N, C-alpha and C positions, 0 to 999 in steps of 0.2 A: 432427355436429350438437350444439349446445349444449343445456343444460337448459332454455333458454327455449322449446324446441320442444315441450315436453311438454304443452301446453294441450289437445291432442286425443288423448292416449294412452289414456285409459280406455275399456275395452271397452263397447260399446253396452249390453249386457244387464246390466252391473254398476251402472249409474246409476239412481237412482230417477227416475221421471217422473210428474208430476201435471198435471192440466188447468190449474191456476192458474199454474204456473211451468214452461212447456215447456222441456225441456232441449235442449242442442245435441248432435246426434249426432256420432259419431266422424268425423273428416275435416274438421270446421270448419263445416259447413253450419248455418245457424241452426236449422232444423227440417226435417222432411220436406217435399217440395214441396206436399203437400196437407194439412198439419197445420192443425188449427183454432187460432184465435187468441182467447184470452180476455182480457177487460179486466183491468187492474191493479186491486188491491184498494182502494187509497185514494189520496188526494191531500191536501196540506196546505191550510189556509185561506188566503185572499188576504192578510189583514193580517199574520199572522206571516211569510208568505213574502216579502211586499213589504218588511217591516221588515228581514228577514235579507238581502235583496238590497241594500237601501240600506246595510246594515252592511258590505258588501264594500268600500265606498268609504272605510272608516275609515283605512286607511294613506295615503290621499290627502287627509287632512283639511287640511293646510296649503294645498294648491291649492284645496280646496273653500272655505276661509275667504276666499281672494282672489276666488273665483267669487262668493261671497255678497256681499262688499263691492262688487264691480263691478256686480252685479245690483241691489243696493239703490241705488247711485248712479245707475244708468241709469233705474231706476223713478222715483226722485225727480225727475230732470230731465224725464222724460216726463209725469209727472202735474202738474208745475208749469206746463208749456207751455200747456195750455188756459186756465188762470187768467190768464196773461199775455196770451194772445190775446184773452181777454174784455175786458181793459183796452183793447186796440187797437180792438176793436169799439165799446166805449163812447166812445172818442175820435172815431172816425169818425162814429158816430151823433150824438154831441153836437155835433160840428162842422157836420154837415148840418142839424141842428135849429137850432143857434144862428144859422146863416146866414139862416134864415127869420124870425128874431125882429128886432124893431126895434133898431137900434144906438143907443148912447148911454144906455141904461137899464140899471139893475142887474137881476140875475136875480130878486131878490125882487119888484121892481116889475113885471117881466114876468109872473111867476107870479100876482101879485095881480090884474093886469089880465085874465089868462086866466080866472081864477075868476069875476071880475065879469061877464065876457062869456058865462058858462055853459059854458066848456070846462074843467070841473073835472078830468076824467081826464087830458087833455093837460097841465094845470097840474101834476098829481101827478107825471107822467113827467118834466117839465122840472125840477121841484124836486129829483129824484134825480140829475140829470145835472150833470157838471162842465163847464159851458159859460159862454161870454161872449156875450151877445146881439149879433148883428151880425157875429160872428167865425166864419169857416168852419173847415174841417178843418186841423189842424196836421199836415201830412204829415211834417215832420221828426220830431216825437215818435212818430208811428205807425211811421216807418221804423226808429227806434232800438229800439222794442219788437220789431218783426219781426226785426231783427238779433240781438237777445238770444235770441229763440225759436229762430232758426236755429242759433245757437251751441250752445244747450242740446241741440237734437236731433242735431247733428253729434257732440258729445261723447258723448251717450247712445249713439249708434250705434257709436262707437269702443269704448266700454265693453262694449257687447253683443258686439262682435266678439271682444274680448279674453276676455270671459267664456266664449264658445263655444269658443274655442281651448283655454283652460285646461281646461274641462270635458271636451272631447273627449279631450284628453291623459290626464286622470284616468280616464275611462271605459275607454279602450283599455288602459291599464296594469292596471286592475282585471280586465278580461276576460282579459288575458294571465296574470295571477296565477291566475284561476279555471281556465284551461286547464292551468296547471302543477299546480294542486291536484288536478284530475281525473286528470291523467297519473300523479301520485304516488299517488293513491288506488287507481288500477287495479293498480299494482304491490304494493299492500298487501292487496288482496282475495284471499281464498282461491280455489282452483281451483273449488270447488263453486259459487261465485257465477256464474262464466262458464258452468258446466254448466246453470244454470237461467235464463240470459238469452239470448234470440235475438240473434245477432250484429248484425243490422241495427238492432234496437232500441237496443242499446248504442252503436253508431256514431252513431245519430241524436241521442242525448243528448250525446255528446262533440262533435259537429260542428254539426248543425242547431240544437239548443237553445241552445248557447253563442253561436253566431252571432246567434240571435234575441235573446238577452239583451243582447248588445252593441249591436245595432241599436235595441232598445227604449230602453235607457238613453241612448244618444246622442240619439235623437229626442225623448224625453220629458222628461228631467231639466232641460234648459235651459229649455224652454218651460214646464214645470211650475213651476219656481222663479220664473221671470219672471212668469207668470200669477198665482200666489198673491200675490206681493209687489205686483203691480199692483192686484189686488182690494183689498188692505189700503190701499195708498196712495190709490187713487181714492176709497175709502169715506171716508177722513179728509178729503180735499179736498171731497167732496160735502157733508159735514157743515158745513164752514166756509162753503160757499156758501149752502146752504139746507137746514136740518134737515127741513123739511116735504117738499121735493122728494126728499130722501134716503129718507124713509119710503115715498113713492110708488114710488121706483125699486127698492127692495129687498123690497117686500111679497110679490112673487110668487116670489122666489128660494128661500125655504125649501120651498115646495111642489114646485118644479122639482127641487131637490136630493133631496127624499124620493123622487120618482119615479125619478130617475136612479140613486139608491142601490139601489133594488129591481132595476132593470135590470142594474146591475153584478153583483149577486149571482147572477142567473140566467146572465148571459153568461160569468162566470168559470168556471163548471162546464163550459160548452161549449168554452171555449178550452182547458181541460185535456184534454177529450176530443179536441179537434182535434189537439193535438200528440201525444197518445197514439196516435191513429190514424195520424198521420204516421210515427211510429216503427214501428208494425206494418206499414204499407205498405212502408217501406224494408226491413224484415226480409224480407218476402215477395219483393220484387224482388231482393234480394241472393241469397236462396237459389235463386230460379228461374234467375237468370243464372249462378250458380256451378254449378248442376246442369243447365245447358242441354242438354248432350249426353244426359244421362239422360232428361230430359223428352222430347227429340226421339226417342230410341230407343224409348221405350215409348209413343209417340204420345199424350202427355198435354198437348200444347200447348193444346188447347181447354179442358181442365180448369183449367190454369194461367191461361189468359186469362180464364176465367169467374171464378176466384177473385180475380184482379187487378181485374176490373171491379166485383165485389161490394165489395171493400175500397175501391176508388177512389170508388165511388158513396157508400159510407158516409162516407168522408172529406169528399166534396163536401157531403153533407147536413149533417154536423156543422159544417163551416166556414161554410156558408151561414147556418145558424141563429145561430152565434156572431157573425158579422159583421152580420147583420140586426138582431139584438136590441141589440147594442152600438151599432149605427148609429142607433138610435132617439133616442139622447141628443142628438145634434147638432140634429135638427129641433126637439126639445122646447126646447132652450136658445135656438135662434134665434127660436122663437115667443115665449118669455118676453121676449127682448130687444126684439123689435118691439112687443110689448104695452107694455113699460115705456117705450119711446120715445114712443109715442102719448100715454100719460098724462102724461109729463114735459112734452111740448110743450103740451098743453092747460092743465095747471095752471100751467106757467111763463108762458104767454101771459097768463093771468088775473092773475098776480102782477105782471107788467110793466104791465098795463093799470091796476092800482090803485096803482102806484107802489111796491109792496113790494120789487121787484127791478129791476135795470137790464137792458137788452137784452143787454149783454155778459155779465152774470151768468148769464142763461138760456142764452146761447150756450155758455158754458163748461160749464154743467151738462149740456146735451145731449151735449156731447163726452164728459163724464165718464160719463154713463149708457151711452154706447156703449163706452167703455173699461172700464166695469164688467161689462157683459154679454159683451163680446168674449172676455176671458180665461176666463170661465166656459164659453162656447161652445167655446173651444179645449181646455179641460180635458175637456169631454165628448167632443170629437172624438179626443182622445188616449187615451180610456179603453180602446178596443179594442186599441190598440197596447200600452198599459201592461199590460192583462190578459193579452195574449198573451205578453209578456215574463215576467210573474210565473208564468204557467203553465209556461213553459219552465224557469224557475228552480226550480220545485217538482220537476221531473223530474231536474234536475241535483243538487239537494239530496238527493233520494232516493238517488242514486248515492253522493254524498259521505257520507251517513249510514249506508250499508250496513255491516254488521258486518265488521270486519277480521280477518285471521288473527292468531293470538296473537303477542305481542311476541317478538322474537328474544332469545335469551340472549346473554351477553357472553363466555362461556368460549371459549378458543382451542382449536382442534383440533390435537393434535400431529401430526407427520409420519405419514402414513397407511401402515400395512402392508397393511390390507385384510381384516381378520377381521371378518365381519359376523355378528351373532347376533340372531335374533328370539326373544324370551323371553315366552311366554304372551301373544302379540299377539292382540287382538280389535279388530274394526273393522266398521262398517256405515255406508253412505251415509245411512241414516235410522236413528234410534234403535230403532225397532220391527222392523227387518229386518236383523239382523246378517249380515254376509257372511263374515267370518273370525273364528273363535273359538279361543282357546287354541292358537295356532300357534307351534311351536318349530322353529327352523332355525339351523344354524351353517354358514357358508361360510368356509373357511380361506383365508389369504392365497395368492393365485396360482391358486386353484381356478376352474374354469368350472362354474357351476351353471346347468343348463338347467331351464326350467319349462314343462311341457306340461299339456295338459288341454283339456276342451271349452270352447267359448265361454261366457264368464260365470262361469268357475270361480274367478276372482280372481287370475289371473296378473299382469296389468298393475297391478292394485291393489297387489300385493306390492311392486313396485319404486317405485310412487308413494308408498307409505308410507315406504320407505327414504329417498326424496328429500324427504320432508316436504311433499309437495303436499297431503296430508291428515294430520290429527292422529289419533293412536290413541285408541280408546275404552278400552283396557286393555293392560297389559303395557308392554314397552319394546323398542327396537331399539338395539343398541350397535354402534359402529364402533371396533375395537381397544379395547374395554372402556369407551368413552365413550358415554353415552346421547346419541343424536343430537338429542333434544329440548332438550339443554343447549348445543347448538352453533348459532351463527348460520346461518341458511339459506344465504346466499350462500357462506359458507366451506365448508359441507357440499357444496353443489352444484358448487363449483369442483373438488372431488376426483373428480367423476363425469362421464363422457362418456356421451352417449346417442344412439342411432340408432334412429329410429322407422320403422314401416311407412309412415306417412303423411309424406311429405317436406315440408319447409318451406324455401322459398327466397325471398329478398327481391329486389326489383327492383335489379339491378346486374350487374356482370360475374361471370363464373365465378371469376375470381381473388378478387374481394371476398367471394363466398359461401364459398369454401374458407377464406379468411383469417379469417372470422368465428369459427372455432374457436380462433384464437390471433392476436390483432391485432399481436403483436410478432414474429411469425415472419418469417424472411428469405425471399427469393424461392427460394433453394435448398431450404429446408425445405418450402416450399409445394409445389414441383414434386416433391420426393421423396415427399410424402404423396400427390400426384396419381398418380405412377407406381405406388406401392404398391397403390393402390386402382383402378388401370386407368382413371382419369379421363383420364390423359395420352393413352391410346390413341384416344379419340374426339375429344378437344379439338383435335388437330392436323388433323382433317378439317373443322373449322369455319373459315370465312373469317378471323375475327379471333382465333382461338385462345383463350387465356385471357382476352382482352379482349372476348369475345363477351358482349353484353348480353342478359340474360334478364329477362323480366318476373316479377312476383311470383307468377304461376301457373306459371312455367316452361314455357309452352306451346310455345316454339320448340325444345325438346329433348324427348327421349322420357322416359317414366316411369322406365325403368331408368337412364338417364343422370342424372336428378335424384337417384335413390337413390345412385348412385356418388358424386356430389358431397357428399351428406350424410355418407357414410362417410369420404370424404377429410377432411371438416371435423373429424370426431371423431378421425381419425388424427393430424391436425395438433395438436389440443388436447393430446394425450399425457396423458390423465387417469390418476389412480391407480386408479380402478375404472371398469368399463365396463358399460353396459346396452344390450343389443341386442334390440329388439322387432320380430321379423319383418323384420330389416334387409335380407334378400336376396330378399324375396318378389316384387319387381318386376323382377328381372333374369333374363336367359335362363340356361339350364342350364349352358352352358359358362362364362359369366362367373361364375355362382354358385360353380362349383368353384374358379375362380381366387380369388374373393373369400374363400372359406373358408380358403384358404391365407394370404391377406393378413390376415384377421381372427385367424387362429391366431397369427400373429406379433404382431398388435396386442394380443391377450389375454395374451401371455406375461408372467409376473411381475405380472399384474393379476388381482384378483378380478373375475370377470365373471358377469353374469346374462344369460342368453339365453332370451328368450321365443320359442317356436317352435311352429308347426303342422306344418311339414315336418320329420318326425323324422329325415330323412337328414342334416339340417344339425347335429344335436346328438349324433351317435353317439359322438363322441370327448370328450364332456363328462365332467368328473370325477364330477359328481353330477347325476342327473336327478330332479327332483321332479315327481310326478304329482299334480295338484290337481283335486279335485271338490268343489263346493259350499263353497268356502272352506277346505277341509281338505287337508292333504298325506296322500294315501292310500297312496302308495308312494314309496320313495326308494332310490336305488342307481345304479350305472352301467348302461350299455346291456346288457351281457351278463347281469348279475345280474337285471335286470328282465325280460328276455326269458325267462330260465330260470324265473322265478317264475310266468310265464303269468298275470299279473294285468291290471290296468287298462292299463298301458303296453303289454303284449303285445297286448291287443285293439286299441289305437290303432294299433300298428305293423302288425299284420296287416291292418287295415282299409285302410291306405294302400298296402301293397305286395303284398297277395294278394287284393285285391278287398274290397268292402264286406261286412261281416257282416250277413247277411240276417235271420236269426231271433234278434233280440236281445230278451231278456226285459226287459219295460218296467220291472220292479222293479230290474233290474241297471243299466239305462241311466241315466247321470248326467243330472240335470235342471239346466239352466243357471239360475243365480241371477238373478232379475229384480228 
């Protein structure tokens, strides 16, 4: 097994746990099946988050400039259309009116005659028209105008299609970079971050929230840009047609925008809660499914179902309130649009009647008033989707802004002999609760150092510090005299092979899982490692042999067989140093004896650290360390420690001669929590 498998190595009692940041127990479950879920502490504001989200498109600025140019061109063509159609309406109306007037007279003479006959209003209308008395509709001119409008709308549609294609390409590229950034960020985060994050919550941020960001940007940016530019373009055209009607059309807009602004502030908080609850529900489902056998064995299906129902109902309530409140904006904007339409029609009709405007001008303005309120209504309808996307962005930004592990040094590590020294090492998972204080230890090259002690004594923490999964609070650890803090983490971990009690296999064949320890190994080397670790013995009983596909849980092979595969993986890696954390705890007694022999060969000429609860597996260790409360209380080989009749002697007797019944509570080591 490689060092990447160490995410779940730290013993359960060694990690701090708080209500606000529930930690992940050993074995990879997000939390216990019935753990309480608390809300996160804070979320960013809408404006900074939206600005940062839009800033992600900066690398796509060239494409975005083309998108802007295409959008502006499409908007100009769309807003010019109604004005041109208004001219066509004027020609039709003028032709229909001129046909009713006596032929052979000038327009001025006809207007004067209408005024003398008491038809002053009609005379004012005729005076504003471009007509010839007695001449009907010029269908040729009307047809030319309509062809121009058709050409404008066709070209505008093509521009909009090109704009959508470019924008979608830019958004998908941005989302791809965001996924890459999150993936890279995860590899830069310290192990302590994952201890404090439920797995389902983290997966929800990496998958659901990023998908929601992409969907929101794709569906809102194009329409948002087009709607905003349309509002500006239509407003300019409305002013050119009639400033008075423009005032009538826009007077109610500020009130509507003020109301919708207040709605957005309230709904944004609810969208943040919606996605937060989605992540918590995902975490609950993930841990319940992962521990399904445990839930079933202990008969806790009803409790899990009740917990799921409670969280599901809470999510439903939050989602309903978020959608309902944000959904109020659409009806409000539609009401404002209809109200504006009525006022424009009434005032426009009066202005046509008194000759201040033509019927074509009013027709164009009515279309503009619709074009003006329609994008505002669309903006309101997109608000919930936009807020949902920004809420997801906040959660992803929180992950990207999480404190990273300290930067790697650039010093090279010389060829490793394997002398490891802990010099006055101090460490605690929290500053106020030290776990290890002033620890000193020297492991000579080729030695096997066994570490024993009660649960929570700091055994696994010791090797985690060696591999720099956590940074020291004091002192230093050296490898062949070189401070490991000055060595790049990947280079340090390349020298160390690790086999854990909790096996980790990925979805793939048995051959691929073993080869994970050394991707450049030949087939002969792989099978040699499999034979040495007795994987070869059970592989041949499988229908597809080494090509047998196992899922990421390894459910189609036994627990012991999974353990053997991880040992074969470490064997193939041929590391300079070796860490074995209860590596044989899942195999049967006969196989364990054989594996002890195989691992003895694996440990030869390597400095090895063996964490064990079964003391029978470490009797031949060169040095045995007995740890209690983060301190080494005894040190020596098996025979020396038995003769001393101290802490090791008591542990040994408890395993092989029955439990010690009358243990003085003051002498009993208390696990560090």
